[in-house]
C-alpha positions as protocol buffer text, in pm:
chain_id: "A"
residue {
  index: 1
  type: MET
  ca { x: -3976 y: -1915 z: 4415 }
}
residue {
  index: 2
  type: LEU
  ca { x: -3812 y: -1575 z: 4451 }
}
residue {
  index: 3
  type: ILE
  ca { x: -3949 y: -1241 z: 4337 }
}
residue {
  index: 4
  type: ASP
  ca { x: -3775 y: -904 z: 4327 }
}
residue {
  index: 5
  type: GLN
  ca { x: -3944 y: -568 z: 4378 }
}
residue {
  index: 6
  type: PRO
  ca { x: -4146 y: -418 z: 4090 }
}
residue {
  index: 7
  type: ILE
  ca { x: -3901 y: -140 z: 4002 }
}
residue {
  index: 8
  type: TRP
  ca { x: -3827 y: -207 z: 3634 }
}
residue {
  index: 9
  type: PRO
  ca { x: -4016 y: 39 z: 3408 }
}
residue {
  index: 10
  type: ALA
  ca { x: -4149 y: -66 z: 3067 }
}
residue {
  index: 11
  type: HIS
  ca { x: -4473 y: -44 z: 2872 }
}
residue {
  index: 12
  type: ASN
  ca { x: -4641 y: 212 z: 3101 }
}
residue {
  index: 13
  type: THR
  ca { x: -4597 y: 8 z: 3420 }
}
residue {
  index: 14
  type: VAL
  ca { x: -4323 y: -132 z: 3640 }
}
residue {
  index: 15
  type: TRP
  ca { x: -4220 y: -495 z: 3642 }
}
residue {
  index: 16
  type: ALA
  ca { x: -4079 y: -753 z: 3880 }
}
residue {
  index: 17
  type: HIS
  ca { x: -3904 y: -1078 z: 3798 }
}
residue {
  index: 18
  type: ILE
  ca { x: -3977 y: -1422 z: 3936 }
}
residue {
  index: 19
  type: ILE
  ca { x: -3733 y: -1714 z: 3940 }
}
residue {
  index: 20
  type: SER
  ca { x: -3688 y: -2059 z: 4079 }
}
residue {
  index: 21
  type: ASP
  ca { x: -3363 y: -2136 z: 4253 }
}
residue {
  index: 22
  type: THR
  ca { x: -3425 y: -2505 z: 4181 }
}
residue {
  index: 23
  type: SER
  ca { x: -3537 y: -2566 z: 3821 }
}
residue {
  index: 24
  type: LEU
  ca { x: -3704 y: -2418 z: 3518 }
}
residue {
  index: 25
  type: ASP
  ca { x: -3971 y: -2685 z: 3546 }
}
residue {
  index: 26
  type: GLU
  ca { x: -4062 y: -2554 z: 3892 }
}
residue {
  index: 27
  type: LEU
  ca { x: -4066 y: -2199 z: 3754 }
}
residue {
  index: 28
  type: HIS
  ca { x: -4295 y: -2291 z: 3463 }
}
residue {
  index: 29
  type: ASP
  ca { x: -4529 y: -2487 z: 3692 }
}
residue {
  index: 30
  type: PHE
  ca { x: -4559 y: -2193 z: 3933 }
}
residue {
  index: 31
  type: ALA
  ca { x: -4614 y: -1948 z: 3647 }
}
residue {
  index: 32
  type: HIS
  ca { x: -4885 y: -2169 z: 3499 }
}
residue {
  index: 33
  type: ARG
  ca { x: -5066 y: -2203 z: 3834 }
}
residue {
  index: 34
  type: ALA
  ca { x: -5040 y: -1825 z: 3888 }
}
residue {
  index: 35
  type: GLY
  ca { x: -5176 y: -1742 z: 3543 }
}
residue {
  index: 36
  type: ILE
  ca { x: -4856 y: -1579 z: 3417 }
}
residue {
  index: 37
  type: PRO
  ca { x: -4859 y: -1594 z: 3036 }
}
residue {
  index: 38
  type: ARG
  ca { x: -4580 y: -1800 z: 2875 }
}
residue {
  index: 39
  type: GLN
  ca { x: -4474 y: -1495 z: 2671 }
}
residue {
  index: 40
  type: GLY
  ca { x: -4356 y: -1346 z: 3002 }
}
residue {
  index: 41
  type: PHE
  ca { x: -4074 y: -1603 z: 3015 }
}
residue {
  index: 42
  type: ASP
  ca { x: -3729 y: -1456 z: 2942 }
}
residue {
  index: 43
  type: LEU
  ca { x: -3485 y: -1751 z: 2936 }
}
residue {
  index: 44
  type: ASP
  ca { x: -3427 y: -1771 z: 3313 }
}
residue {
  index: 45
  type: HIS
  ca { x: -3712 y: -1572 z: 3468 }
}
residue {
  index: 46
  type: TYR
  ca { x: -4063 y: -1443 z: 3411 }
}
residue {
  index: 47
  type: ASP
  ca { x: -4139 y: -1073 z: 3383 }
}
residue {
  index: 48
  type: VAL
  ca { x: -4447 y: -991 z: 3590 }
}
residue {
  index: 49
  type: PRO
  ca { x: -4634 y: -660 z: 3613 }
}
residue {
  index: 50
  type: ALA
  ca { x: -4652 y: -481 z: 3948 }
}
residue {
  index: 51
  type: ARG
  ca { x: -5026 y: -549 z: 3966 }
}
residue {
  index: 52
  type: MET
  ca { x: -4951 y: -923 z: 4010 }
}
residue {
  index: 53
  type: TRP
  ca { x: -4680 y: -884 z: 4277 }
}
residue {
  index: 54
  type: GLU
  ca { x: -4898 y: -927 z: 4588 }
}
residue {
  index: 55
  type: GLN
  ca { x: -5083 y: -1221 z: 4430 }
}
residue {
  index: 56
  type: LEU
  ca { x: -4754 y: -1399 z: 4358 }
}
residue {
  index: 57
  type: VAL
  ca { x: -4627 y: -1339 z: 4711 }
}
residue {
  index: 58
  type: GLY
  ca { x: -4959 y: -1476 z: 4837 }
}
residue {
  index: 59
  type: LEU
  ca { x: -4900 y: -1790 z: 4629 }
}
residue {
  index: 60
  type: GLY
  ca { x: -4564 y: -1844 z: 4795 }
}
residue {
  index: 61
  type: ALA
  ca { x: -4307 y: -1636 z: 4606 }
}
residue {
  index: 62
  type: GLN
  ca { x: -4052 y: -1502 z: 4853 }
}
residue {
  index: 63
  type: PRO
  ca { x: -3970 y: -1129 z: 4815 }
}
residue {
  index: 64
  type: VAL
  ca { x: -3595 y: -1065 z: 4802 }
}
residue {
  index: 65
  type: SER
  ca { x: -3362 y: -777 z: 4722 }
}
residue {
  index: 66
  type: VAL
  ca { x: -3224 y: -743 z: 4370 }
}
residue {
  index: 67
  type: ARG
  ca { x: -2883 y: -845 z: 4502 }
}
residue {
  index: 68
  type: GLU
  ca { x: -3017 y: -1162 z: 4666 }
}
residue {
  index: 69
  type: PHE
  ca { x: -3226 y: -1234 z: 4355 }
}
residue {
  index: 70
  type: VAL
  ca { x: -2922 y: -1226 z: 4126 }
}
residue {
  index: 71
  type: ARG
  ca { x: -2706 y: -1419 z: 4373 }
}
residue {
  index: 72
  type: SER
  ca { x: -2968 y: -1695 z: 4400 }
}
residue {
  index: 73
  type: LEU
  ca { x: -3012 y: -1717 z: 4024 }
}
residue {
  index: 74
  type: GLU
  ca { x: -2637 y: -1745 z: 3972 }
}
residue {
  index: 75
  type: ALA
  ca { x: -2599 y: -2005 z: 4249 }
}
residue {
  index: 76
  type: SER
  ca { x: -2877 y: -2217 z: 4096 }
}
residue {
  index: 77
  type: GLY
  ca { x: -2689 y: -2246 z: 3767 }
}
residue {
  index: 78
  type: LEU
  ca { x: -2999 y: -2127 z: 3579 }
}
residue {
  index: 79
  type: ARG
  ca { x: -2880 y: -1773 z: 3505 }
}
residue {
  index: 80
  type: ILE
  ca { x: -2844 y: -1680 z: 3138 }
}
residue {
  index: 81
  type: SER
  ca { x: -2575 y: -1413 z: 3096 }
}
residue {
  index: 82
  type: GLN
  ca { x: -2611 y: -1106 z: 2877 }
}
residue {
  index: 83
  type: ARG
  ca { x: -2357 y: -1259 z: 2638 }
}
residue {
  index: 84
  type: GLU
  ca { x: -2560 y: -1580 z: 2614 }
}
residue {
  index: 85
  type: ARG
  ca { x: -2879 y: -1379 z: 2557 }
}
residue {
  index: 86
  type: ARG
  ca { x: -2725 y: -1236 z: 2240 }
}
residue {
  index: 87
  type: LEU
  ca { x: -2660 y: -1582 z: 2091 }
}
residue {
  index: 88
  type: PRO
  ca { x: -2905 y: -1694 z: 1819 }
}
residue {
  index: 89
  type: SER
  ca { x: -3024 y: -1992 z: 2024 }
}
residue {
  index: 90
  type: VAL
  ca { x: -2965 y: -2044 z: 2393 }
}
residue {
  index: 91
  type: PRO
  ca { x: -2989 y: -2405 z: 2515 }
}
residue {
  index: 92
  type: PRO
  ca { x: -3174 y: -2476 z: 2840 }
}
residue {
  index: 93
  type: PRO
  ca { x: -2946 y: -2455 z: 3145 }
}
residue {
  index: 94
  type: ARG
  ca { x: -2800 y: -2780 z: 3283 }
}
residue {
  index: 95
  type: GLY
  ca { x: -3040 y: -3028 z: 3129 }
}
residue {
  index: 96
  type: GLN
  ca { x: -3358 y: -2842 z: 3218 }
}
residue {
  index: 97
  type: SER
  ca { x: -3648 y: -2862 z: 2977 }
}
residue {
  index: 98
  type: SER
  ca { x: -3715 y: -2568 z: 2750 }
}
residue {
  index: 99
  type: PRO
  ca { x: -4052 y: -2388 z: 2744 }
}
């Protein structure tokens, strides 16, 4: 599990993102165990508020730079591009289960 820094402002707080570089199933399992609500899932990552960052690192998420985060997501084959995000329905990446 990889987590970037909570630097993304929205809704009166700042947010981080958490991904798996292995599978969406691993990501959903981690999110469930950590108490991250399913509505935080955004096709290839979960949005998490800054207040949860230390907890998630304590549970095993590895802090990485934004550059390393994006590189890892792309290398995993799980990344959903901006173009794909605009499509009416985006299929799960490479045979992974959908939420």
